[in-house]
C-alpha positions, 0 to 999 in steps of 0.5 A: 528068254524064248517062249513056245506053246505046244500041244494039240491045236486048240489046246496049246500049253505055254512052255519055256526053252530050257538051257537044257532043251527041254520044254518047260511047263509055265501053265502054273505061272501063266494060263497063256502066251497072250495078252496080260502074259507079254505085258512086261509084269507078265515077262517078269512073273515068268523070267521069275519061275525057276525053270528046274523046278517047272514041269517036263514037257515032251519034246515030241508035241506040236509046235503052235503059234507063240502068241495064244491071241493075236489081236492084230496081224499088221503087215508091212510092204516093199520094206526091205530095199533089195526086195523093192528092187527085185519087184521093180518098186520105188522105195515106199515114202512111209511105211505100206500097212495092210492087214492078214487075217488073224484065221491065218495064223498056224504053227511054224511046223504045220502044213500050209494049205494052198487055197482054192483056185490058187494060180500064184502062191508064194513065201516070204520070211520075215521078222515078226514084232510081238507088242507086250505094252500098249502103244499109242503116239508112241515116240522112236525113242520110246518105241522098244519098250513096247516089244514084248518080243520076236519070231520068225513069220512065213508071210505067205502070198497068193500073187494072183488074189494079191494084184489081180483080183482088184483092191488091197492086199489083204485078200491075197494074204489072208488064206487060211493056213497062210501065217506060221508064226514061232516057233519061238517068241524071243524076249529082246534081251536075246535080241540085242540087234533086230537090225542085223538078224540074218534070214532065209528061206529054202523050198525043197532045199533050194534057198530062195531068199538069204537076206539081213534085217540091215536091208530094212527100209525102215527099221522096228523102232520106226514100224512101231512108232509109226504104226502107233500114230494110226491104231493103239498097238495092244499085249499080243498083237503081231506086226511081221515087218517085210521080207528080203529078195527072193520071193517066187514072184521076183525070179527072173526069167520067169517066176516060180510058185507053191505046189502041193507036195513041197516043204519050205523050211527058213529062219532067222538067226537067233529066233529058229526055224519052221518047216511046213509042207504045201498041201492041196486044198480040199473040199 
């Protein structure tokens, strides 16, 4: 299934992308795509609904974040061998984890606001894992049982804040609008191999990132298991799993940074595409 949330910010309705291309309203089935609705029982309830009998929603409605309430937004750094190489970083022995503020989350096509005092804003296409079943001290072999689905994430970063302002990476990752997720939450039955997904990102029509989840250092199964050793994962939590090469900071001979008035277009095979316009902070 491809699930999404459509409507104005704060008033999104849960929806299903039907095989005929229409959005079908799931409001009578689940109140929102969050928490209990993302558990195995919740997804089974959605799957049992007949899409042909669900109301059709206006296809012109805004698409919101594909998860209605994200309890934790956990990110993995330097998780692609080719991206680590472009940054000159050593391959990590264990996953590098950091948190991205949930207030950064926006819809996949909403404007990205470059923060006040920005100097080095950057892009990162990433595979997102959406948790559907509580995970605590999970073994690798059981990890995928805890996944509700997958989505596209643009893990936007302010590199000056991230690396030159001291401390941990969170401050460079958490500006408002720096976490577009969606358009769809795609259930695992439609993603037979999350370690073989093509992914790409363009800025103003120029393709900078053209990679694959094949080059992940730590795969989906291991990440869910690993993170669950340090904290429980709850339905609706999102794990952003790292980015392939081609980020602005890695471009030679000089890095390229985002500017107001640009358009990012990105996607992952089978998970949909995003388009964001960059705008300057006002205020």
